[in-house]
C-alpha positions as CSV (number, residue, x, y, z in Angstrom):
1,M,71.1,37.9,-25.6
2,A,72.0,39.9,-28.8
3,Y,68.8,42.2,-30.2
4,D,68.2,44.3,-33.0
5,G,67.4,47.9,-32.6
6,I,69.0,50.4,-29.9
7,V,71.5,48.5,-27.4
8,Y,70.1,49.5,-24.2
9,G,72.9,50.2,-20.9
10,N,72.3,49.1,-17.5
11,R,70.2,51.9,-16.7
12,V,67.3,50.2,-18.7
13,D,68.6,46.6,-18.5
14,N,68.4,46.6,-14.5
15,F,65.4,48.0,-14.4
16,S,62.8,46.7,-17.1
17,E,61.8,42.9,-18.1
18,R,61.6,41.7,-21.6
19,K,58.1,41.1,-23.3
20,L,57.9,37.5,-24.7
21,Y,55.5,36.7,-27.2
22,A,53.2,33.5,-25.6
23,K,54.2,31.0,-28.3
24,V,56.7,29.4,-30.0
25,V,57.0,30.3,-33.9
26,D,58.0,27.5,-35.8
27,N,61.1,28.4,-38.5
28,V,61.8,25.0,-39.2
29,L,58.8,22.5,-40.2
30,S,57.5,22.7,-43.8
31,S,54.3,21.9,-44.7
32,A,52.2,18.3,-44.9
33,S,49.2,19.2,-46.8
34,Y,48.3,15.9,-48.0
35,F,49.4,14.0,-44.9
36,A,46.8,16.5,-43.0
37,R,44.0,15.2,-45.6
38,V,45.1,11.6,-44.9
39,M,44.7,11.8,-41.2
40,S,41.6,13.7,-41.4
41,M,40.1,10.8,-43.5
42,G,41.7,7.8,-41.7
43,K,39.9,4.7,-40.8
44,P,40.5,2.2,-38.0
45,M,42.4,-0.8,-38.1
46,S,42.0,-4.2,-36.7
47,G,42.7,-7.8,-37.1
48,K,46.7,-8.9,-37.6
49,T,46.2,-7.3,-41.1
50,Y,43.7,-5.4,-43.3
51,D,43.0,-7.3,-46.4
52,Y,41.2,-6.4,-49.7
53,T,40.1,-9.4,-51.9
54,V,40.6,-8.1,-55.7
55,K,39.9,-9.3,-58.8
56,I,43.0,-9.3,-60.9
57,T,41.8,-11.4,-64.2
58,D,38.9,-12.2,-66.4
59,S,37.7,-15.4,-66.0
60,G,37.2,-15.9,-70.0
61,L,34.4,-18.3,-69.5
62,G,31.7,-16.2,-71.2
63,E,30.6,-17.5,-74.7
64,F,28.3,-16.7,-77.6
65,F,26.0,-19.7,-78.7
66,T,23.5,-20.6,-81.4
67,G,21.4,-23.4,-79.8
68,L,22.2,-26.9,-78.1
69,E,26.1,-26.8,-78.2
70,S,27.7,-27.9,-75.3
71,L,28.5,-24.8,-73.2
72,S,31.8,-24.3,-70.9
73,L,31.5,-26.2,-67.4
74,S,34.9,-24.5,-66.3
75,A,35.5,-23.4,-62.8
76,S,37.6,-19.9,-62.1
77,D,39.8,-18.4,-60.1
78,T,40.0,-14.9,-60.4
79,T,41.0,-13.3,-57.0
80,I,43.6,-12.7,-54.8
81,A,44.0,-10.8,-51.3
82,L,45.9,-7.8,-50.7
83,S,47.4,-8.0,-47.4
84,Y,48.4,-4.8,-45.2
85,A,50.3,-5.1,-41.5
86,H,50.8,-2.2,-39.5
87,T,53.9,0.0,-39.2
88,A,55.0,2.1,-36.1
89,F,56.3,5.4,-35.3
90,A,58.0,6.7,-32.0
91,Q,58.1,10.2,-30.8
92,P,59.9,10.8,-27.6
93,V,58.8,13.8,-25.5
94,V,61.6,14.6,-22.7
95,S,61.1,16.7,-19.6
96,I,64.3,17.8,-17.5
97,M,63.2,18.2,-13.9
98,L,65.4,21.2,-13.2
99,E,64.3,22.9,-16.4
100,S,60.5,22.3,-15.3
101,F,61.6,24.1,-12.0
102,A,62.9,27.2,-13.8
103,N,59.6,27.5,-15.8
104,D,57.3,26.9,-13.1
105,G,55.3,30.1,-11.7
106,P,54.0,33.4,-13.2
107,E,57.4,34.0,-14.7
108,G,56.7,31.2,-17.0
109,T,55.3,32.5,-20.2
110,I,55.4,29.6,-22.3
111,D,54.7,26.3,-20.5
112,M,57.7,24.2,-21.6
113,D,56.3,20.9,-20.8
114,V,53.1,21.5,-23.0
115,Y,55.3,22.9,-25.9
116,K,57.8,19.7,-25.7
117,L,54.6,17.8,-26.0
118,E,53.3,19.7,-28.7
119,E,56.6,20.2,-30.7
120,A,56.7,16.2,-30.5
121,K,53.5,16.3,-32.1
122,A,54.6,18.8,-34.9
123,E,57.9,16.7,-35.5
124,A,56.0,13.5,-35.7
125,V,53.7,15.2,-38.3
126,S,56.6,16.3,-40.3
127,R,58.3,12.8,-40.5
128,L,55.1,11.0,-41.4
129,G,54.2,13.8,-44.0
130,S,57.3,12.8,-45.9
131,A,56.8,9.2,-45.6
132,V,53.5,9.5,-47.4
133,F,55.2,10.1,-50.4
134,G,57.9,7.5,-49.7
135,T,58.2,3.8,-51.1
136,G,57.6,2.2,-47.7
137,S,61.1,1.5,-46.9
138,G,63.1,1.7,-43.4
139,D,60.1,0.3,-41.4
140,Q,57.8,3.6,-43.0
141,P,54.6,2.9,-43.9
142,L,53.7,2.8,-47.5
143,G,53.7,6.1,-49.2
144,L,52.5,7.2,-52.6
145,G,56.0,6.3,-54.0
146,A,55.0,2.5,-53.5
147,I,50.7,2.6,-54.1
148,V,51.3,4.8,-57.1
149,D,54.2,2.7,-59.3
150,D,54.3,0.2,-61.9
151,G,56.8,-1.9,-60.2
152,T,59.9,0.4,-61.2
153,D,60.6,1.2,-57.5
154,V,58.4,-1.1,-55.5
155,S,57.9,-4.7,-57.0
156,T,55.1,-6.0,-54.8
157,I,52.0,-4.3,-52.9
158,G,49.9,-5.6,-50.4
159,G,52.3,-8.7,-50.4
160,Q,51.7,-9.9,-54.2
161,S,54.0,-9.5,-57.0
162,R,53.1,-6.7,-59.6
163,T,55.4,-8.7,-62.1
164,T,52.9,-11.7,-61.6
165,F,49.6,-9.6,-61.3
166,S,49.9,-6.6,-63.9
167,A,46.5,-5.7,-62.6
168,L,48.4,-4.0,-59.6
169,N,50.3,-1.7,-61.5
170,A,49.6,1.9,-61.4
171,T,50.2,4.3,-64.1
172,R,54.1,5.8,-64.0
173,T,54.8,7.8,-66.9
174,A,58.1,9.7,-67.4
175,S,57.1,13.4,-68.6
176,G,60.2,14.1,-70.4
177,G,60.8,16.9,-68.4
178,T,57.6,19.0,-69.4
179,L,54.5,19.4,-68.2
180,T,51.5,19.7,-70.9
181,L,47.8,19.5,-71.0
182,A,48.1,17.1,-73.4
183,K,50.4,14.8,-71.1
184,L,47.9,15.3,-68.1
185,A,45.0,14.2,-70.3
186,T,46.9,11.0,-71.5
187,L,47.5,10.1,-67.8
188,Y,43.7,11.1,-66.8
189,D,42.2,8.7,-70.0
190,T,44.6,6.1,-69.0
191,I,43.8,5.7,-65.2
192,S,39.9,6.5,-65.4
193,A,37.1,4.2,-66.3
194,S,35.0,6.3,-69.0
195,G,31.7,7.5,-68.0
196,I,32.2,6.4,-64.2
197,D,32.9,9.5,-61.7
198,T,33.8,7.3,-59.0
199,E,36.6,5.6,-61.5
200,T,38.4,8.8,-61.8
201,P,41.0,10.8,-59.9
202,N,39.3,13.0,-57.4
203,I,42.5,15.0,-56.2
204,N,45.8,15.9,-57.8
205,V,48.8,16.7,-55.5
206,T,51.9,18.2,-56.5
207,T,54.8,20.3,-55.8
208,K,55.0,23.9,-55.0
209,T,57.0,24.4,-58.1
210,V,55.0,21.8,-60.4
211,W,52.0,23.8,-59.0
212,S,53.2,27.1,-60.4
213,L,54.0,25.5,-63.7
214,F,50.4,24.2,-63.8
215,E,49.4,27.7,-62.7
216,S,51.4,29.4,-66.0
217,L,49.7,26.8,-68.3
218,L,46.7,28.2,-67.2
219,S,47.2,32.0,-66.3
220,P,44.6,34.2,-68.7
221,T,41.9,31.6,-67.2
222,V,43.5,31.8,-63.4
223,R,43.9,35.8,-63.4
224,A,40.0,36.2,-64.9
225,E,38.2,33.3,-62.2
226,Y,40.6,35.0,-59.3
227,A,39.4,38.3,-60.4
228,S,36.0,37.7,-61.0
229,I,35.2,35.3,-58.0
230,G,38.1,34.9,-55.8
231,Y,40.4,32.2,-55.0
232,N,39.7,28.4,-55.5
233,Q,40.1,26.2,-52.0
234,I,39.3,22.4,-50.9
235,A,38.4,21.6,-47.3
236,V,40.8,19.0,-45.9
237,R,38.3,16.4,-46.0
238,G,36.6,17.8,-49.2
239,T,36.2,16.9,-53.0
240,Q,34.5,19.9,-54.1
241,I,36.1,23.1,-54.9
242,V,34.7,26.5,-52.7
243,K,35.6,30.0,-53.1
244,T,37.7,31.8,-50.5
245,P,34.8,33.6,-48.6
246,D,33.1,30.2,-48.1
247,L,36.1,28.6,-46.3
248,K,38.7,29.7,-43.9
249,G,42.4,29.2,-44.9
250,H,43.0,27.0,-41.9
251,A,40.6,24.5,-42.7
252,G,41.6,23.8,-46.3
253,F,44.1,24.5,-49.2
254,T,44.4,26.6,-52.0
255,A,43.6,24.7,-55.3
256,L,43.7,24.9,-59.3
257,T,41.5,22.5,-60.7
258,Y,42.3,20.2,-63.8
259,R,39.1,18.3,-65.3
260,G,37.3,19.9,-62.4
261,R,39.5,17.9,-59.9
262,P,41.4,20.4,-57.3
263,V,45.3,20.5,-57.6
264,I,46.8,21.1,-54.3
265,A,50.8,21.7,-53.4
266,D,52.7,19.8,-51.1
267,D,56.1,20.7,-49.6
268,K,56.7,16.9,-48.6
269,C,55.8,16.0,-52.5
270,T,58.8,14.0,-54.3
271,S,60.5,16.1,-56.6
272,G,59.2,16.8,-60.1
273,N,56.2,14.6,-59.4
274,W,52.3,14.8,-60.1
275,F,49.9,12.5,-58.6
276,A,46.4,12.1,-59.9
277,L,44.9,10.1,-56.9
278,N,41.8,7.9,-56.6
279,E,41.0,8.3,-52.9
280,R,38.5,5.5,-52.9
281,Y,40.7,3.2,-53.3
282,I,43.7,4.7,-51.0
283,E,43.2,5.0,-47.1
284,W,45.3,5.5,-44.0
285,R,44.1,2.7,-41.4
286,G,45.1,3.3,-38.0
287,R,44.9,1.3,-34.9
288,N,42.0,2.3,-32.9
289,S,42.0,0.3,-29.3
290,V,44.6,0.0,-26.6
291,P,45.5,-4.1,-26.1
292,T,44.1,-4.8,-22.4
293,K,47.5,-5.5,-21.1
294,Y,48.6,-2.0,-21.9
295,R,45.6,-0.4,-20.7
296,G,46.4,2.5,-18.5
297,K,49.9,2.3,-19.7
298,I,49.1,4.4,-23.4
299,E,46.0,5.9,-24.6
300,K,44.4,6.9,-27.6
301,V,45.0,10.6,-28.4
302,D,43.7,13.4,-30.4
303,L,46.2,16.5,-29.5
304,G,43.7,18.9,-30.8
305,T,45.2,22.5,-31.2
306,P,48.3,23.5,-29.9
307,T,48.6,26.3,-27.5
308,T,51.9,26.7,-27.4
309,I,53.1,26.5,-30.7
310,E,52.6,28.7,-34.0
311,G,53.3,27.7,-37.7
312,V,52.5,25.1,-40.3
313,A,52.3,22.3,-37.8
314,A,49.6,24.0,-35.5
315,D,46.8,22.8,-37.6
316,M,47.7,19.4,-38.6
317,P,45.1,16.8,-37.2
318,T,45.7,13.5,-35.6
319,S,43.4,10.5,-36.3
320,Y,43.3,6.8,-35.7
321,G,46.5,5.3,-34.8
322,W,47.5,8.1,-32.4
323,F,48.7,6.9,-29.0
324,F,50.7,8.6,-25.9
325,Q,52.5,6.9,-23.6
326,P,52.2,9.2,-20.4
327,Y,55.2,10.7,-18.6
328,Q,57.2,8.4,-16.5
329,M,60.2,9.0,-14.2
330,L,63.3,7.9,-15.4
331,P,64.9,5.6,-12.8
332,Q,68.4,7.3,-12.6
333,Q,68.0,10.6,-13.9
334,A,66.3,13.4,-12.7
335,G,63.9,14.1,-15.8
336,M,60.6,12.1,-17.2
337,V,60.2,10.7,-20.4
338,A,56.7,10.2,-22.7
339,R,56.4,9.0,-26.0
340,L,53.8,9.5,-28.8
341,Y,53.2,6.5,-30.9
342,V,51.7,6.2,-34.4
343,I,50.6,2.8,-35.2
344,G,48.9,2.1,-38.7
345,Q,49.2,2.0,-42.6
346,M,48.5,3.5,-46.1
347,C,46.4,0.8,-48.0
348,T,45.2,0.6,-51.5
349,S,42.8,-1.6,-53.3
350,Q,43.1,-0.5,-56.9
351,P,46.3,1.3,-57.7
352,R,45.7,0.9,-61.4
353,R,42.9,4.2,-60.6
354,S,45.7,6.4,-59.9
355,G,48.9,7.6,-61.7
356,R,51.6,9.9,-62.1
357,L,53.7,12.2,-64.0
358,T,57.8,12.0,-63.0
359,G,60.6,14.2,-63.8
360,I,58.7,17.6,-64.7
361,T,60.9,20.8,-64.8
362,S,59.2,23.1,-67.1
363,V,56.3,23.5,-69.6
């Protein structure tokens, strides 16, 4: 094995063992910040589909009157159902018997079989972290590309047509290449209900590039604030900004703020996009029980904190929808296979309360 530094000869190589660091340091995967947040706030899913009854039009039946004139007797039909079925993701975990023999005993500094399981979880998180920003194509769950859309990329949501029901459109605005506070203000004003805190975005998600562009718009204020009271952070499940001394880095995300709402960066976010999200109306719904026929064959799982891997995937939570199929011997090969399954769906009940700017390249 090649190494940096002084090259030893037999006098050293044949007399000394190497010291191996006891964890695998990931140099491949990128951070899926928003997926970690979505998973940590996941909710259970039951039934064939998970549905919302939503109002999509005004009945128009209300009227002013002065005396004994005839009043409207018309009935109204103002609601539809948004319906969401689960999607499924599988990640194999393969163990080769002879490699396990070689890794067994005190010489096995890193438990290879445990690592392969934790690696599988990390890779699953990475794939799903990208899907959270996607359009739901290729059997993937719905992502923000579908939820925060006006029919440009995804013409239906919850099984209903956005052309037929324009109330199902989110606000999607081309930025013209630039990010400005005025454009953000217009976006917020469009998707918010005035005077109602719960009807405004509670978090903003963007790329690291756009996050830095936004920081440059606020540079004097940011420098003054950081110098006086430290960096802003938001807890994984939180909505309130706190300062660095009160929240450890592994428990949250570094954040800027816009109109008092946190702005976080995500490696997986679609290039050039700024998402302003009202998470009251966006949620991950994951399966929470094992069907009777499959009990003992698969099990719900929370993989917890990895012991053999280090890097961006080490602190990614699992939640509703995660299942594990234990190792089974391959009938014609000397090895075993296990699988992780993630079964659930990203759902929205009111897309119009979220929005995005697209095509941001500069300020």
